N, C-alpha and C positions, 0 to 999 in steps of 0.2 A: 028348534032341530031342522026345520025345512032348508035356511041358509046355510047349514052346513053342509047336506048333502049338495047341495047345489056347487058349492065351491068345490068338495072333492072331486066332483065331475068335471068340472072345468079344469080344475089342474091335471087331470088325465087325457085330455082332450087336448092339451096344451103338450105336453110329453109326447104323443103322438104325432101332432104335427110338425113339429121341429127334427123329429126322426128321419121324416122323410121329404127331405130338402131335395130340391132340382138341382143338378148338378151345372156347375157355373167353368164356361169354357173361355181359355185365355190364350191370344196369339203368342207365338213362337218369340216375337223380340220382347215381352215382356216376364220372360222367364230367367231367373238368376241364379246362380251357381248353390250348388245344397241344399235347393229346396227339394223339396218333392209334393206327390199327391197331384197334381196338375189335371186339369182335361184339356186336353187337344184335341182337336181337328187336324190332322197332316195329312201330305204326300210320301211315301217313302221314295223316295228316290232310287236308292242303294240299298243293299243289305247285304254283308260281309263277314261268315264267319271268322269269329279268329279262334287260331291254334291252341289248344290247352300246353300248357308249359309246365316243369316243374314233376316230380316224380312222382306222383300217383298218393299224395295225400298223407303221407307219415315223413319223421325225418329221417333225411339220407337216402330217401328215393324208396326207402320200404312200404309194403302196405300193412298197414296195422288193421287192426280186430274194427275199428272204430270209423276208420275210414270213410269219408262220402264218395258218393262218383263224381270227378269235375263237372264245373258249372259249364253250360252252354252258352257263349258268350258270342253276340255279332253285335258291328259294329254300323250301326243305319244312319242314313245321310236323310235327315226327314226337315219338311219345309209348308210352310203356308207362303201366303200372301203379303210376308213382310219379311221372313228370312228364313234361312236355313240352318240345323245344327248338325254336329253329328252328336247321335244317340247311341249310347252301348245298352244294348237289350240284353237280360239276362234270363235265363231258363223260359217262366211261359212268358215271357214278353215274347220274346225270339218265335217262341211258335204264334202269339196275336198277330204280331208283324209280318210271319209266314202267310197267315192267312188273307193281311191284307195287300200286299205288296201285288202288286200285277205287273208279269215280267212281260 
């Protein structure tokens, strides 16, 4: 019976430690188009908001009851010592870059 209890506690410990992985940071030059979920340490060189286009979320430019507010989009030139890229920041991402961008 003692061996069963030890096995259960070991399995619980293994699950807890696997949930708390340290983030892995990558360089900009290793990024591939269409991928997501990367951790980067970059410098924001420039950030420009993009004007919204379209007619307010509904067909034919009419507002509908379920229309969502337009997304805030900014094009940001970011980079590290390896290279730089144009990153499209959306909504909350734009807010985070606003905090990091020093004019």
